[in-house]
N, CA, C and O atoms as a Maestro MAE file, in Angstrom:
{
 s_m_m2io_version
 :::
 2.0.0
}

f_m_ct {
 s_m_title
 :::
 protein
 m_atom[300] {
  # First column is atom index #
  i_m_mmod_type
  r_m_x_coord
  r_m_y_coord
  r_m_z_coord
  i_m_residue_number
  s_m_chain_name
  s_m_pdb_residue_name
  s_m_pdb_atom_name
  i_m_atomic_number
  :::
  1 25 89.638 95.618 85.565 1 A "MET " " N  " 7
  2 3 89.000 95.414 86.842 1 A "MET " " CA " 6
  3 2 89.600 96.391 87.844 1 A "MET " " C  " 6
  4 15 90.817 96.571 87.881 1 A "MET " " O  " 8
  5 25 88.755 97.024 88.656 2 A "MET " " N  " 7
  6 3 89.223 97.982 89.644 2 A "MET " " CA " 6
  7 2 89.790 97.259 90.850 2 A "MET " " C  " 6
  8 15 89.307 96.193 91.231 2 A "MET " " O  " 8
  9 25 90.812 97.843 91.445 3 A "ALA " " N  " 7
  10 3 91.392 97.278 92.657 3 A "ALA " " CA " 6
  11 2 90.452 97.526 93.829 3 A "ALA " " C  " 6
  12 15 89.710 98.507 93.848 3 A "ALA " " O  " 8
  13 25 90.493 96.646 94.781 4 A "HIS " " N  " 7
  14 3 89.723 96.836 96.008 4 A "HIS " " CA " 6
  15 2 90.269 98.065 96.717 4 A "HIS " " C  " 6
  16 15 91.486 98.250 96.739 4 A "HIS " " O  " 8
  17 25 89.421 98.920 97.300 5 A "PRO " " N  " 7
  18 3 89.901 100.127 97.967 5 A "PRO " " CA " 6
  19 2 90.967 99.852 99.010 5 A "PRO " " C  " 6
  20 15 91.851 100.685 99.208 5 A "PRO " " O  " 8
  21 25 90.914 98.718 99.681 6 A "ALA " " N  " 7
  22 3 91.893 98.407 100.721 6 A "ALA " " CA " 6
  23 2 93.293 98.250 100.149 6 A "ALA " " C  " 6
  24 15 94.269 98.404 100.882 6 A "ALA " " O  " 8
  25 25 93.420 97.948 98.858 7 A "GLU " " N  " 7
  26 3 94.723 97.762 98.254 7 A "GLU " " CA " 6
  27 2 95.396 99.087 97.912 7 A "GLU " " C  " 6
  28 15 96.575 99.099 97.558 7 A "GLU " " O  " 8
  29 25 94.683 100.187 98.009 8 A "GLU " " N  " 7
  30 3 95.219 101.475 97.613 8 A "GLU " " CA " 6
  31 2 95.329 102.461 98.764 8 A "GLU " " C  " 6
  32 15 95.788 103.583 98.550 8 A "GLU " " O  " 8
  33 25 94.928 102.091 99.980 9 A "CYS " " N  " 7
  34 3 94.770 103.053 101.056 9 A "CYS " " CA " 6
  35 2 95.634 102.774 102.262 9 A "CYS " " C  " 6
  36 15 95.968 101.630 102.572 9 A "CYS " " O  " 8
  37 25 95.984 103.851 102.932 10 A "GLU " " N  " 7
  38 3 96.572 103.790 104.257 10 A "GLU " " CA " 6
  39 2 95.421 103.545 105.233 10 A "GLU " " C  " 6
  40 15 94.266 103.779 104.878 10 A "GLU " " O  " 8
  41 25 95.707 103.081 106.456 11 A "PRO " " N  " 7
  42 3 94.625 102.774 107.392 11 A "PRO " " CA " 6
  43 2 93.657 103.914 107.645 11 A "PRO " " C  " 6
  44 15 92.452 103.680 107.747 11 A "PRO " " O  " 8
  45 25 94.159 105.164 107.752 12 A "ASP " " N  " 7
  46 3 93.250 106.283 108.016 12 A "ASP " " CA " 6
  47 2 92.315 106.544 106.835 12 A "ASP " " C  " 6
  48 15 91.160 106.920 107.031 12 A "ASP " " O  " 8
  49 25 92.802 106.350 105.626 13 A "LYS " " N  " 7
  50 3 91.951 106.533 104.448 13 A "LYS " " CA " 6
  51 2 90.970 105.373 104.310 13 A "LYS " " C  " 6
  52 15 89.816 105.563 103.927 13 A "LYS " " O  " 8
  53 25 91.443 104.175 104.626 14 A "LEU " " N  " 7
  54 3 90.583 103.001 104.562 14 A "LEU " " CA " 6
  55 2 89.426 103.120 105.553 14 A "LEU " " C  " 6
  56 15 88.313 102.680 105.266 14 A "LEU " " O  " 8
  57 25 89.685 103.712 106.713 15 A "LEU " " N  " 7
  58 3 88.641 103.955 107.706 15 A "LEU " " CA " 6
  59 2 87.483 104.710 107.073 15 A "LEU " " C  " 6
  60 15 86.321 104.355 107.273 15 A "LEU " " O  " 8
  61 25 87.794 105.747 106.313 16 A "ASN " " N  " 7
  62 3 86.757 106.543 105.649 16 A "ASN " " CA " 6
  63 2 86.072 105.775 104.523 16 A "ASN " " C  " 6
  64 15 84.855 105.862 104.358 16 A "ASN " " O  " 8
  65 25 86.850 105.029 103.754 17 A "VAL " " N  " 7
  66 3 86.290 104.262 102.634 17 A "VAL " " CA " 6
  67 2 85.283 103.234 103.138 17 A "VAL " " C  " 6
  68 15 84.227 103.040 102.536 17 A "VAL " " O  " 8
  69 25 85.621 102.575 104.252 18 A "LEU " " N  " 7
  70 3 84.745 101.542 104.785 18 A "LEU " " CA " 6
  71 2 83.633 102.108 105.663 18 A "LEU " " C  " 6
  72 15 82.718 101.382 106.051 18 A "LEU " " O  " 8
  73 25 83.708 103.396 105.977 19 A "GLY " " N  " 7
  74 3 82.672 104.021 106.793 19 A "GLY " " CA " 6
  75 2 82.760 103.667 108.267 19 A "GLY " " C  " 6
  76 15 81.771 103.769 108.992 19 A "GLY " " O  " 8
  77 25 83.943 103.251 108.714 20 A "HIS " " N  " 7
  78 3 84.110 102.903 110.127 20 A "HIS " " CA " 6
  79 2 84.247 104.158 110.969 20 A "HIS " " C  " 6
  80 15 84.747 105.182 110.502 20 A "HIS " " O  " 8
  81 25 83.800 104.070 112.213 21 A "LYS " " N  " 7
  82 3 83.977 105.168 113.158 21 A "LYS " " CA " 6
  83 2 85.148 104.904 114.096 21 A "LYS " " C  " 6
  84 15 85.676 105.828 114.714 21 A "LYS " " O  " 8
  85 25 85.552 103.643 114.201 22 A "ASN " " N  " 7
  86 3 86.616 103.262 115.122 22 A "ASN " " CA " 6
  87 2 87.746 102.604 114.331 22 A "ASN " " C  " 6
  88 15 87.520 101.660 113.574 22 A "ASN " " O  " 8
  89 25 88.960 103.114 114.516 23 A "ILE " " N  " 7
  90 3 90.111 102.603 113.775 23 A "ILE " " CA " 6
  91 2 90.381 101.133 114.082 23 A "ILE " " C  " 6
  92 15 90.952 100.428 113.250 23 A "ILE " " O  " 8
  93 25 89.980 100.659 115.265 24 A "LYS " " N  " 7
  94 3 90.199 99.249 115.608 24 A "LYS " " CA " 6
  95 2 89.494 98.334 114.605 24 A "LYS " " C  " 6
  96 15 90.025 97.285 114.241 24 A "LYS " " O  " 8
  97 25 88.303 98.728 114.162 25 A "ASN " " N  " 7
  98 3 87.577 97.928 113.171 25 A "ASN " " CA " 6
  99 2 88.312 97.927 111.836 25 A "ASN " " C  " 6
  100 15 88.379 96.899 111.162 25 A "ASN " " O  " 8
  101 25 88.853 99.059 111.461 26 A "THR " " N  " 7
  102 3 89.549 99.182 110.186 26 A "THR " " CA " 6
  103 2 90.843 98.368 110.184 26 A "THR " " C  " 6
  104 15 91.192 97.759 109.173 26 A "THR " " O  " 8
  105 25 91.551 98.356 111.310 27 A "LEU " " N  " 7
  106 3 92.830 97.649 111.369 27 A "LEU " " CA " 6
  107 2 92.671 96.152 111.156 27 A "LEU " " C  " 6
  108 15 93.623 95.476 110.764 27 A "LEU " " O  " 8
  109 25 91.480 95.630 111.411 28 A "VAL " " N  " 7
  110 3 91.220 94.216 111.127 28 A "VAL " " CA " 6
  111 2 91.461 93.951 109.643 28 A "VAL " " C  " 6
  112 15 92.036 92.923 109.284 28 A "VAL " " O  " 8
  113 25 91.027 94.868 108.777 29 A "TYR " " N  " 7
  114 3 91.147 94.684 107.338 29 A "TYR " " CA " 6
  115 2 92.576 94.859 106.839 29 A "TYR " " C  " 6
  116 15 92.930 94.292 105.805 29 A "TYR " " O  " 8
  117 25 93.405 95.625 107.539 30 A "THR " " N  " 7
  118 3 94.775 95.829 107.061 30 A "THR " " CA " 6
  119 2 95.571 94.541 107.108 30 A "THR " " C  " 6
  120 15 96.575 94.414 106.407 30 A "THR " " O  " 8
  121 25 95.146 93.580 107.920 31 A "HIS " " N  " 7
  122 3 95.839 92.299 108.005 31 A "HIS " " CA " 6
  123 2 95.306 91.296 106.987 31 A "HIS " " C  " 6
  124 15 95.884 90.222 106.819 31 A "HIS " " O  " 8
  125 25 94.221 91.629 106.310 32 A "LEU " " N  " 7
  126 3 93.616 90.722 105.344 32 A "LEU " " CA " 6
  127 2 93.994 91.048 103.905 32 A "LEU " " C  " 6
  128 15 93.660 90.291 102.993 32 A "LEU " " O  " 8
  129 25 94.679 92.155 103.691 33 A "VAL " " N  " 7
  130 3 94.959 92.641 102.346 33 A "VAL " " CA " 6
  131 2 96.403 92.345 101.962 33 A "VAL " " C  " 6
  132 15 97.323 92.618 102.732 33 A "VAL " " O  " 8
  133 25 96.598 91.792 100.783 34 A "ASN " " N  " 7
  134 3 97.934 91.560 100.246 34 A "ASN " " CA " 6
  135 2 98.308 92.751 99.373 34 A "ASN " " C  " 6
  136 15 97.675 92.987 98.344 34 A "ASN " " O  " 8
  137 25 99.311 93.487 99.765 35 A "LEU " " N  " 7
  138 3 99.717 94.669 99.009 35 A "LEU " " CA " 6
  139 2 100.929 94.384 98.128 35 A "LEU " " C  " 6
  140 15 101.762 95.262 97.904 35 A "LEU " " O  " 8
  141 25 101.023 93.165 97.634 36 A "GLU " " N  " 7
  142 3 102.057 92.762 96.693 36 A "GLU " " CA " 6
  143 2 103.455 93.201 97.134 36 A "GLU " " C  " 6
  144 15 104.108 94.000 96.463 36 A "GLU " " O  " 8
  145 25 103.897 92.671 98.262 37 A "GLY " " N  " 7
  146 3 105.233 92.980 98.740 37 A "GLY " " CA " 6
  147 2 105.291 94.136 99.718 37 A "GLY " " C  " 6
  148 15 106.276 94.269 100.443 37 A "GLY " " O  " 8
  149 25 104.283 94.966 99.763 38 A "ASP " " N  " 7
  150 3 104.237 96.070 100.709 38 A "ASP " " CA " 6
  151 2 103.378 95.680 101.902 38 A "ASP " " C  " 6
  152 15 102.402 96.360 102.219 38 A "ASP " " O  " 8
  153 25 103.740 94.585 102.562 39 A "GLU " " N  " 7
  154 3 102.950 94.106 103.691 39 A "GLU " " CA " 6
  155 2 103.455 94.736 104.980 39 A "GLU " " C  " 6
  156 15 104.661 94.809 105.216 39 A "GLU " " O  " 8
  157 25 102.526 95.187 105.807 40 A "TYR " " N  " 7
  158 3 102.836 95.851 107.059 40 A "TYR " " CA " 6
  159 2 102.069 95.226 108.211 40 A "TYR " " C  " 6
  160 15 100.995 94.653 108.031 40 A "TYR " " O  " 8
  161 25 102.640 95.348 109.386 41 A "VAL " " N  " 7
  162 3 101.936 95.081 110.629 41 A "VAL " " CA " 6
  163 2 101.522 96.445 111.144 41 A "VAL " " C  " 6
  164 15 102.353 97.349 111.226 41 A "VAL " " O  " 8
  165 25 100.252 96.614 111.495 42 A "SER " " N  " 7
  166 3 99.741 97.884 111.997 42 A "SER " " CA " 6
  167 2 99.447 97.778 113.477 42 A "SER " " C  " 6
  168 15 98.959 96.753 113.954 42 A "SER " " O  " 8
  169 25 99.748 98.841 114.198 43 A "LYS " " N  " 7
  170 3 99.483 98.913 115.637 43 A "LYS " " CA " 6
  171 2 98.919 100.286 115.974 43 A "LYS " " C  " 6
  172 15 99.141 101.262 115.256 43 A "LYS " " O  " 8
  173 25 98.182 100.341 117.086 44 A "VAL " " N  " 7
  174 3 97.579 101.588 117.554 44 A "VAL " " CA " 6
  175 2 98.139 101.926 118.919 44 A "VAL " " C  " 6
  176 15 98.235 101.059 119.787 44 A "VAL " " O  " 8
  177 25 98.511 103.194 119.115 45 A "ALA " " N  " 7
  178 3 98.941 103.686 120.421 45 A "ALA " " CA " 6
  179 2 97.915 104.693 120.913 45 A "ALA " " C  " 6
  180 15 97.511 105.599 120.184 45 A "ALA " " O  " 8
  181 25 97.503 104.518 122.152 46 A "TRP " " N  " 7
  182 3 96.503 105.419 122.736 46 A "TRP " " CA " 6
  183 2 97.125 106.428 123.685 46 A "TRP " " C  " 6
  184 15 96.442 107.338 124.154 46 A "TRP " " O  " 8
  185 25 98.427 106.277 123.979 47 A "ASN " " N  " 7
  186 3 99.090 107.234 124.864 47 A "ASN " " CA " 6
  187 2 100.582 107.279 124.521 47 A "ASN " " C  " 6
  188 15 101.066 106.523 123.677 47 A "ASN " " O  " 8
  189 25 101.288 108.175 125.190 48 A "LEU " " N  " 7
  190 3 102.703 108.389 124.896 48 A "LEU " " CA " 6
  191 2 103.539 107.144 125.193 48 A "LEU " " C  " 6
  192 15 104.444 106.813 124.427 48 A "LEU " " O  " 8
  193 25 103.249 106.460 126.283 49 A "GLU " " N  " 7
  194 3 104.013 105.269 126.637 49 A "GLU " " CA " 6
  195 2 103.882 104.190 125.559 49 A "GLU " " C  " 6
  196 15 104.880 103.581 125.173 49 A "GLU " " O  " 8
  197 25 102.670 103.953 125.072 50 A "GLU " " N  " 7
  198 3 102.459 102.956 124.012 50 A "GLU " " CA " 6
  199 2 103.171 103.373 122.736 50 A "GLU " " C  " 6
  200 15 103.771 102.537 122.060 50 A "GLU " " O  " 8
  201 25 103.112 104.663 122.396 51 A "ALA " " N  " 7
  202 3 103.775 105.163 121.189 51 A "ALA " " CA " 6
  203 2 105.282 104.965 121.277 51 A "ALA " " C  " 6
  204 15 105.909 104.553 120.301 51 A "ALA " " O  " 8
  205 25 105.869 105.251 122.430 52 A "CYS " " N  " 7
  206 3 107.315 105.075 122.608 52 A "CYS " " CA " 6
  207 2 107.717 103.611 122.448 52 A "CYS " " C  " 6
  208 15 108.743 103.308 121.838 52 A "CYS " " O  " 8
  209 25 106.914 102.711 122.991 53 A "LYS " " N  " 7
  210 3 107.214 101.279 122.863 53 A "LYS " " CA " 6
  211 2 107.181 100.844 121.396 53 A "LYS " " C  " 6
  212 15 108.016 100.051 120.961 53 A "LYS " " O  " 8
  213 25 106.217 101.364 120.641 54 A "LEU " " N  " 7
  214 3 106.125 100.998 119.225 54 A "LEU " " CA " 6
  215 2 107.319 101.527 118.442 54 A "LEU " " C  " 6
  216 15 107.870 100.824 117.595 54 A "LEU " " O  " 8
  217 25 107.717 102.755 118.721 55 A "VAL " " N  " 7
  218 3 108.886 103.322 118.036 55 A "VAL " " CA " 6
  219 2 110.128 102.518 118.384 55 A "VAL " " C  " 6
  220 15 110.943 102.223 117.510 55 A "VAL " " O  " 8
  221 25 110.278 102.163 119.648 56 A "ASP " " N  " 7
  222 3 111.425 101.346 120.068 56 A "ASP " " CA " 6
  223 2 111.427 99.982 119.395 56 A "ASP " " C  " 6
  224 15 112.487 99.392 119.187 56 A "ASP " " O  " 8
  225 25 110.233 99.475 119.052 57 A "ALA " " N  " 7
  226 3 110.116 98.165 118.399 57 A "ALA " " CA " 6
  227 2 110.256 98.264 116.880 57 A "ALA " " C  " 6
  228 15 110.102 97.264 116.180 57 A "ALA " " O  " 8
  229 25 110.546 99.464 116.365 58 A "GLY " " N  " 7
  230 3 110.787 99.614 114.938 58 A "GLY " " CA " 6
  231 2 109.589 100.042 114.114 58 A "GLY " " C  " 6
  232 15 109.656 100.028 112.885 58 A "GLY " " O  " 8
  233 25 108.487 100.424 114.762 59 A "PHE " " N  " 7
  234 3 107.313 100.881 114.037 59 A "PHE " " CA " 6
  235 2 107.472 102.337 113.635 59 A "PHE " " C  " 6
  236 15 108.094 103.124 114.349 59 A "PHE " " O  " 8
  237 25 106.903 102.694 112.482 60 A "ASP " " N  " 7
  238 3 106.911 104.069 111.985 60 A "ASP " " CA " 6
  239 2 105.533 104.693 112.198 60 A "ASP " " C  " 6
  240 15 104.507 104.045 111.993 60 A "ASP " " O  " 8
  241 25 105.525 105.951 112.609 61 A "TYR " " N  " 7
  242 3 104.278 106.694 112.778 61 A "TYR " " CA " 6
  243 2 103.631 106.920 111.422 61 A "TYR " " C  " 6
  244 15 104.316 107.235 110.448 61 A "TYR " " O  " 8
  245 25 102.298 106.761 111.354 62 A "VAL " " N  " 7
  246 3 101.565 106.981 110.104 62 A "VAL " " CA " 6
  247 2 100.684 108.214 110.208 62 A "VAL " " C  " 6
  248 15 100.844 109.155 109.432 62 A "VAL " " O  " 8
  249 25 99.740 108.221 111.174 63 A "THR " " N  " 7
  250 3 98.800 109.332 111.292 63 A "THR " " CA " 6
  251 2 98.028 109.229 112.596 63 A "THR " " C  " 6
  252 15 98.133 108.239 113.321 63 A "THR " " O  " 8
  253 25 97.245 110.271 112.886 64 A "ASP " " N  " 7
  254 3 96.323 110.275 114.025 64 A "ASP " " CA " 6
  255 2 94.911 110.069 113.503 64 A "ASP " " C  " 6
  256 15 94.528 110.649 112.486 64 A "ASP " " O  " 8
  257 25 94.133 109.241 114.202 65 A "VAL " " N  " 7
  258 3 92.720 109.038 113.865 65 A "VAL " " CA " 6
  259 2 91.949 108.889 115.172 65 A "VAL " " C  " 6
  260 15 92.243 108.008 115.980 65 A "VAL " " O  " 8
  261 25 90.974 109.748 115.367 66 A "GLU " " N  " 7
  262 3 90.091 109.674 116.538 66 A "GLU " " CA " 6
  263 2 90.870 109.549 117.848 66 A "GLU " " C  " 6
  264 15 90.498 108.762 118.718 66 A "GLU " " O  " 8
  265 25 91.929 110.310 117.987 67 A "GLY " " N  " 7
  266 3 92.710 110.294 119.213 67 A "GLY " " CA " 6
  267 2 93.732 109.179 119.299 67 A "GLY " " C  " 6
  268 15 94.502 109.126 120.258 67 A "GLY " " O  " 8
  269 25 93.757 108.295 118.328 68 A "ALA " " N  " 7
  270 3 94.722 107.198 118.306 68 A "ALA " " CA " 6
  271 2 95.857 107.543 117.348 68 A "ALA " " C  " 6
  272 15 95.659 108.239 116.352 68 A "ALA " " O  " 8
  273 25 97.031 107.051 117.664 69 A "LYS " " N  " 7
  274 3 98.174 107.212 116.768 69 A "LYS " " CA " 6
  275 2 98.422 105.868 116.092 69 A "LYS " " C  " 6
  276 15 98.568 104.842 116.757 69 A "LYS " " O  " 8
  277 25 98.467 105.891 114.760 70 A "LEU " " N  " 7
  278 3 98.671 104.660 113.994 70 A "LEU " " CA " 6
  279 2 100.141 104.514 113.622 70 A "LEU " " C  " 6
  280 15 100.800 105.477 113.230 70 A "LEU " " O  " 8
  281 25 100.637 103.296 113.752 71 A "PHE " " N  " 7
  282 3 102.007 102.952 113.412 71 A "PHE " " CA " 6
  283 2 102.022 101.738 112.518 71 A "PHE " " C  " 6
  284 15 101.077 100.948 112.518 71 A "PHE " " O  " 8
  285 25 103.093 101.581 111.750 72 A "ARG " " N  " 7
  286 3 103.226 100.385 110.922 72 A "ARG " " CA " 6
  287 2 104.684 100.011 110.808 72 A "ARG " " C  " 6
  288 15 105.581 100.831 111.002 72 A "ARG " " O  " 8
  289 25 104.901 98.717 110.479 73 A "LYS " " N  " 7
  290 3 106.254 98.194 110.284 73 A "LYS " " CA " 6
  291 2 106.159 97.120 109.208 73 A "LYS " " C  " 6
  292 15 105.219 96.325 109.195 73 A "LYS " " O  " 8
  293 25 107.117 97.099 108.323 74 A "ARG " " N  " 7
  294 3 107.132 96.064 107.289 74 A "ARG " " CA " 6
  295 2 107.262 94.684 107.933 74 A "ARG " " C  " 6
  296 15 107.962 94.495 108.929 74 A "ARG " " O  " 8
  297 25 106.553 93.722 107.318 75 A "LYS " " N  " 7
  298 3 106.639 92.331 107.811 75 A "LYS " " CA " 6
  299 2 107.981 91.745 107.484 75 A "LYS " " C  " 6
  300 15 108.247 90.589 107.814 75 A "LYS " " O  " 8
  :::
 }
 m_bond[299] {
  # First column is bond index #
  i_m_from
  i_m_to
  i_m_order
  :::
  1 1 2 1
  2 2 3 1
  3 3 4 2
  4 3 5 1
  5 5 6 1
  6 6 7 1
  7 7 8 2
  8 7 9 1
  9 9 10 1
  10 10 11 1
  11 11 12 2
  12 11 13 1
  13 13 14 1
  14 14 15 1
  15 15 16 2
  16 15 17 1
  17 17 18 1
  18 18 19 1
  19 19 20 2
  20 19 21 1
  21 21 22 1
  22 22 23 1
  23 23 24 2
  24 23 25 1
  25 25 26 1
  26 26 27 1
  27 27 28 2
  28 27 29 1
  29 29 30 1
  30 30 31 1
  31 31 32 2
  32 31 33 1
  33 33 34 1
  34 34 35 1
  35 35 36 2
  36 35 37 1
  37 37 38 1
  38 38 39 1
  39 39 40 2
  40 39 41 1
  41 41 42 1
  42 42 43 1
  43 43 44 2
  44 43 45 1
  45 45 46 1
  46 46 47 1
  47 47 48 2
  48 47 49 1
  49 49 50 1
  50 50 51 1
  51 51 52 2
  52 51 53 1
  53 53 54 1
  54 54 55 1
  55 55 56 2
  56 55 57 1
  57 57 58 1
  58 58 59 1
  59 59 60 2
  60 59 61 1
  61 61 62 1
  62 62 63 1
  63 63 64 2
  64 63 65 1
  65 65 66 1
  66 66 67 1
  67 67 68 2
  68 67 69 1
  69 69 70 1
  70 70 71 1
  71 71 72 2
  72 71 73 1
  73 73 74 1
  74 74 75 1
  75 75 76 2
  76 75 77 1
  77 77 78 1
  78 78 79 1
  79 79 80 2
  80 79 81 1
  81 81 82 1
  82 82 83 1
  83 83 84 2
  84 83 85 1
  85 85 86 1
  86 86 87 1
  87 87 88 2
  88 87 89 1
  89 89 90 1
  90 90 91 1
  91 91 92 2
  92 91 93 1
  93 93 94 1
  94 94 95 1
  95 95 96 2
  96 95 97 1
  97 97 98 1
  98 98 99 1
  99 99 100 2
  100 99 101 1
  101 101 102 1
  102 102 103 1
  103 103 104 2
  104 103 105 1
  105 105 106 1
  106 106 107 1
  107 107 108 2
  108 107 109 1
  109 109 110 1
  110 110 111 1
  111 111 112 2
  112 111 113 1
  113 113 114 1
  114 114 115 1
  115 115 116 2
  116 115 117 1
  117 117 118 1
  118 118 119 1
  119 119 120 2
  120 119 121 1
  121 121 122 1
  122 122 123 1
  123 123 124 2
  124 123 125 1
  125 125 126 1
  126 126 127 1
  127 127 128 2
  128 127 129 1
  129 129 130 1
  130 130 131 1
  131 131 132 2
  132 131 133 1
  133 133 134 1
  134 134 135 1
  135 135 136 2
  136 135 137 1
  137 137 138 1
  138 138 139 1
  139 139 140 2
  140 139 141 1
  141 141 142 1
  142 142 143 1
  143 143 144 2
  144 143 145 1
  145 145 146 1
  146 146 147 1
  147 147 148 2
  148 147 149 1
  149 149 150 1
  150 150 151 1
  151 151 152 2
  152 151 153 1
  153 153 154 1
  154 154 155 1
  155 155 156 2
  156 155 157 1
  157 157 158 1
  158 158 159 1
  159 159 160 2
  160 159 161 1
  161 161 162 1
  162 162 163 1
  163 163 164 2
  164 163 165 1
  165 165 166 1
  166 166 167 1
  167 167 168 2
  168 167 169 1
  169 169 170 1
  170 170 171 1
  171 171 172 2
  172 171 173 1
  173 173 174 1
  174 174 175 1
  175 175 176 2
  176 175 177 1
  177 177 178 1
  178 178 179 1
  179 179 180 2
  180 179 181 1
  181 181 182 1
  182 182 183 1
  183 183 184 2
  184 183 185 1
  185 185 186 1
  186 186 187 1
  187 187 188 2
  188 187 189 1
  189 189 190 1
  190 190 191 1
  191 191 192 2
  192 191 193 1
  193 193 194 1
  194 194 195 1
  195 195 196 2
  196 195 197 1
  197 197 198 1
  198 198 199 1
  199 199 200 2
  200 199 201 1
  201 201 202 1
  202 202 203 1
  203 203 204 2
  204 203 205 1
  205 205 206 1
  206 206 207 1
  207 207 208 2
  208 207 209 1
  209 209 210 1
  210 210 211 1
  211 211 212 2
  212 211 213 1
  213 213 214 1
  214 214 215 1
  215 215 216 2
  216 215 217 1
  217 217 218 1
  218 218 219 1
  219 219 220 2
  220 219 221 1
  221 221 222 1
  222 222 223 1
  223 223 224 2
  224 223 225 1
  225 225 226 1
  226 226 227 1
  227 227 228 2
  228 227 229 1
  229 229 230 1
  230 230 231 1
  231 231 232 2
  232 231 233 1
  233 233 234 1
  234 234 235 1
  235 235 236 2
  236 235 237 1
  237 237 238 1
  238 238 239 1
  239 239 240 2
  240 239 241 1
  241 241 242 1
  242 242 243 1
  243 243 244 2
  244 243 245 1
  245 245 246 1
  246 246 247 1
  247 247 248 2
  248 247 249 1
  249 249 250 1
  250 250 251 1
  251 251 252 2
  252 251 253 1
  253 253 254 1
  254 254 255 1
  255 255 256 2
  256 255 257 1
  257 257 258 1
  258 258 259 1
  259 259 260 2
  260 259 261 1
  261 261 262 1
  262 262 263 1
  263 263 264 2
  264 263 265 1
  265 265 266 1
  266 266 267 1
  267 267 268 2
  268 267 269 1
  269 269 270 1
  270 270 271 1
  271 271 272 2
  272 271 273 1
  273 273 274 1
  274 274 275 1
  275 275 276 2
  276 275 277 1
  277 277 278 1
  278 278 279 1
  279 279 280 2
  280 279 281 1
  281 281 282 1
  282 282 283 1
  283 283 284 2
  284 283 285 1
  285 285 286 1
  286 286 287 1
  287 287 288 2
  288 287 289 1
  289 289 290 1
  290 290 291 1
  291 291 292 2
  292 291 293 1
  293 293 294 1
  294 294 295 1
  295 295 296 2
  296 295 297 1
  297 297 298 1
  298 298 299 1
  299 299 300 2
  :::
 }
}
């Protein structure tokens, strides 16, 4: 049986797999997927101040999508 695409993808790749145009829609699915121990909380920063707050809170930068910066942190 093939794995669901969400189980194999980072948020930016999942955005393309699901055909979403807005990363906010895709991030909804990142909270619904069990990655067998690799569970993350995902956040989006739209400006430098938000990005700095996420880094200070222990989030790691992942990628840029549509002007947004994606971050994640292990649960």
